[in-house]
N, C-alpha and C positions, 0 to 999 in steps of 0.2 A: 198550427196543422196548415198545411195549403190547401183547405176546403170549401171550396163554395157552389151554390147551388145558382141553375141558368135554368130559365124557361125558354122551354122550344117556340119558336117562329115559321116563318113559312121555309121553304126549300130553298133555297141560296141558289143563282142561277149557275146553268149548268157552267162546268171548266170549257173553255177552249184543249180542242183535241192538236197536239205538237209531237216532233217524230225524239225517241228516244232519249235519253239523254247523254253525254260524252265529260268522265271523269274514270283518274285512274282507280280501282278498287283493292282495298285495303286486302292484304292477305290474311287469310286465316290460317295457322297454326297449331292450334291445339283448344282446346274447351275453353272457356272461363270457368274462375273461380268465384265463388260467392264473395262479393268486394268490401274487403275493410269499413265499416265503419258505416253500413248497410243492413238491415234487420228485413230479412221474408218476410213479409205482411201477407196472414190471412184473410177469412171472411169477416171474422168478428172481428180481428184489429182495421180491418178495412172499414166496415160498419160504426165502431168507435171513431175512427180517425176523420170518417164522412158526418158524426154526431156533433164533434165539436166546433168548437169557433175561428173560422179560419181569418188569418191577417193578409188575405190577398181577394181580393172583389173581383170576378172573369166581367170584360165588356158584355155588356146585353145583359149581368145577371139581374134581376127581378125580385127574388128572393129567398126561403133558406129555412127549408124543411129536412129534418133526418130521414131519409129511405131508405139508403142501403140494409141489405137482412142478410144474416148469413148466409140464408139459404138464396138468397137472388141480391146474388152482393150487392147491384146500384148502376147507375147510367154516369158516363163519366166524358170529360173532354180533356183532351191532353194536350199539355201550351209546351210548346219546345222553350229549355231554358233559352239555345242556341239564340233563335232568332226572334223569339216571344211571337211566334206564334200558333196556332189551332190547328191540331190534325185536322184534314177533312179528306173525307174518302171520295176519289174521283170517280165517280163510278159511269160520267161519260166518255173516259177517257175510251178509245181503241185499241184492242188487242191485240197484244199479250198481258197490256199495263191497264185494264178494267177494272175499276175499284185498288189501283193502288193509291197508299195513304199517303197524304205528305203533307207537311205542317206549313202550312200558306195561309190561312185564314184569322186576321186579324180583333173579330171578336166569334163567338156563338150564336149566327142566326138562325138557325134549320136546323136538321135532321144529319146533317155533312157531317159535324161535329161527334157527333154524338158516337156512344160507345156503352154496349150491356158489358160488364164486366161479372161474369159467370163461374164461381167457385165451381172446381173438381175435388172434389175430396179424396178422393181414391189416388190419385197426385198432386196434390197441392198448389195446383194450379191455376192459372185464370185462363179463358176462354173467352176472346174479345169479340164480340159484335156489333158489325156495325147497324147505328138506324138508317142509315142512306136507301140502303138493298138489301139491310137483312139477314147479310154473309156474314162468317164467320172467317176474320181476320188470321190470312194463312203466312208463312215465311215459304217466299218458294227458294230452297236449295236445290231445285236442277236448271232454275235459270241462271245464266252464264255471262261473265265479263261484269261492268259493270253496275246490271239490275239484279245480281248475283242476290239470294237472300234478303231481298224486296218483301217490305211487307203490301198486302194484296186481298181486300175484303173479298172474298169469292167459292167458300166453301158452303156448304149447307148442313154439315155438319163439323164436330168437333173430336180430331185425335194429333200427334201428336206431334204437326206441322202447325196447330196450331193454339196452342198454348202454349202457356208463358206462367215465368216466375213474376212476380213483381216484390220489389224491395221497394224500400225506403229511409233514408238517410235524415234523420230528427236535425244534427248541428247543420246542416244546408238546408232542413228543412226540404227538398228533392224525390224527388222516385226515378226511379232505375227498371226495365221489363228486360226480364233472360230469356231468349227462345227454349222452349226444350227441346227443337228437331236439332240445332245447332251448340245449344248451349251459348250462343253469343246475346252478348249484349243493344239495344236496342240502339241504333245514332240516326241521328238526323242530318241530310248530305246536303250541308250546307256551300258546301264550290260546287252542285253536280250544274250545271245548266242546260234548256229546254223542259221538256215536259217531266222527267225527273230531279229537278231541284227542289230537297227538303222535301226529298222520297226520306221513310227511314224504311233500314235496313237492319238484320243482325247480324253485326259483322263486325264488334269490334270482343276483342279479348277482355276487356275491364273497362268500367268506369272510370273514365280520365279526366273528364272532366263534362265541360254542355253541351256539347255532342251526344253524348246518353242518357242527360238528365232533364225529367221535365214536372211541370206544373200540375198537378190533376186537380181539377173540376168537375163536383157531384151536380147533374142535371137534374131536378125536378122538371116531372113530365107535367 
């Protein structure tokens, strides 16, 4: 199981601001179905996975202790399989992209790459809360163009916009996130340019490959 512990240190330097990226936005035709070979992961299973020996240790990791609990699912970092980078919250980006999530960090060196996975029993979903700005990650369904459905840490509470189903595929040892808002899987926009390059967007109908796949690393506080 790919699950390692990372120690939090000082915050990263602020990211440079840039103009929103240009790129072709994939078409959204119908809600995505549960992918074959992938299983939904609840809080108890995530705690069990986090407590097992991981085969990969992330950069900056210094120790390993099981900290995930069923009622407080744990704090994690998401590493894109597509580009090998950790997801960070761009809290210094200018509006309307303040708090956008981007897979752009080579290591977990601060709270920018940390997210609390909070389990919601009633909906069987997770809310992701950024450690960088203490905001929940939302899918921006009302955005247009290539920014539509981008993930952004901007909410003070968690509703449908902020909820995700977590999947695990044991065969490939990878994780995937599905938005409760639009039923789409989260992809990393590797081909974008500008400030939204490597942005995370809930836009894929299925898990087709590395674009929608992530490694999950637990963070020790």
